[in-house]
C-alpha positions as CSV (number, residue, x, y, z in Angstrom):
1,X,-20.7,-36.2,-7.8
2,X,-23.1,-37.7,-5.2
3,X,-26.3,-39.8,-5.8
4,X,-29.4,-38.2,-3.8
5,X,-30.2,-41.4,-1.7
6,X,-34.0,-41.8,-0.7
7,X,-33.0,-44.0,2.3
8,X,-33.6,-41.4,5.3
9,X,-31.7,-43.7,7.5
10,X,-28.6,-43.1,5.6
11,X,-28.9,-39.3,4.6
12,X,-29.8,-38.4,8.1
13,X,-27.3,-40.6,9.8
14,X,-25.1,-39.4,12.7
15,X,-21.7,-38.2,11.2
16,X,-23.6,-37.1,7.7
17,X,-22.3,-33.3,7.8
18,X,-25.3,-30.9,7.9
19,X,-24.0,-29.2,4.7
20,X,-24.6,-32.5,2.7
21,X,-27.7,-33.2,4.5
22,X,-28.8,-29.7,3.1
23,X,-27.8,-30.3,-0.2
24,X,-29.6,-33.5,-0.1
25,X,-32.8,-31.9,0.8
26,X,-32.7,-29.2,-2.0
27,X,-31.9,-31.8,-4.5
28,X,-35.1,-33.9,-3.4
29,X,-37.2,-30.9,-3.4
30,X,-36.2,-30.1,-7.1
31,X,-36.4,-33.7,-8.0
32,X,-32.6,-34.2,-8.8
33,X,-31.3,-37.7,-8.8
34,X,-27.7,-36.5,-8.5
35,X,-25.6,-33.7,-6.8
36,X,-22.9,-32.4,-9.1
37,X,-20.3,-30.6,-7.0
38,X,-18.8,-27.7,-9.3
39,X,-16.9,-24.7,-8.3
40,X,-17.9,-22.8,-11.5
41,X,-21.7,-23.8,-11.5
42,X,-24.5,-21.8,-10.0
43,X,-25.2,-21.0,-6.5
44,X,-28.1,-21.8,-4.5
45,X,-28.9,-19.2,-2.1
46,X,-29.9,-21.3,0.9
47,X,-26.8,-23.5,0.8
48,X,-23.3,-22.4,2.3
49,X,-20.8,-21.2,-0.1
50,X,-17.2,-21.8,0.5
51,X,-13.8,-21.0,-1.3
52,X,-12.1,-24.4,-2.5
53,X,-9.7,-25.4,0.1
54,X,-11.5,-23.1,2.7
55,X,-14.1,-25.4,4.0
56,X,-14.3,-26.1,7.6
57,X,-12.5,-29.5,8.5
58,X,-13.5,-31.8,11.1
59,X,-11.4,-34.5,12.9
60,X,-12.2,-38.3,11.7
């Protein structure tokens, strides 16, 4: 679960993955306060879809 933050300095900060930014933008547009990550939930066509465990990995 993630809170949809209104602070652009946080949501657009370097290091925030583009997938998370995209989810935040969709959530704001839909007037959501929270993003609930659920592998069994509905899919949003404009967001990428991954199989659990297959998401791209980045080095810290």
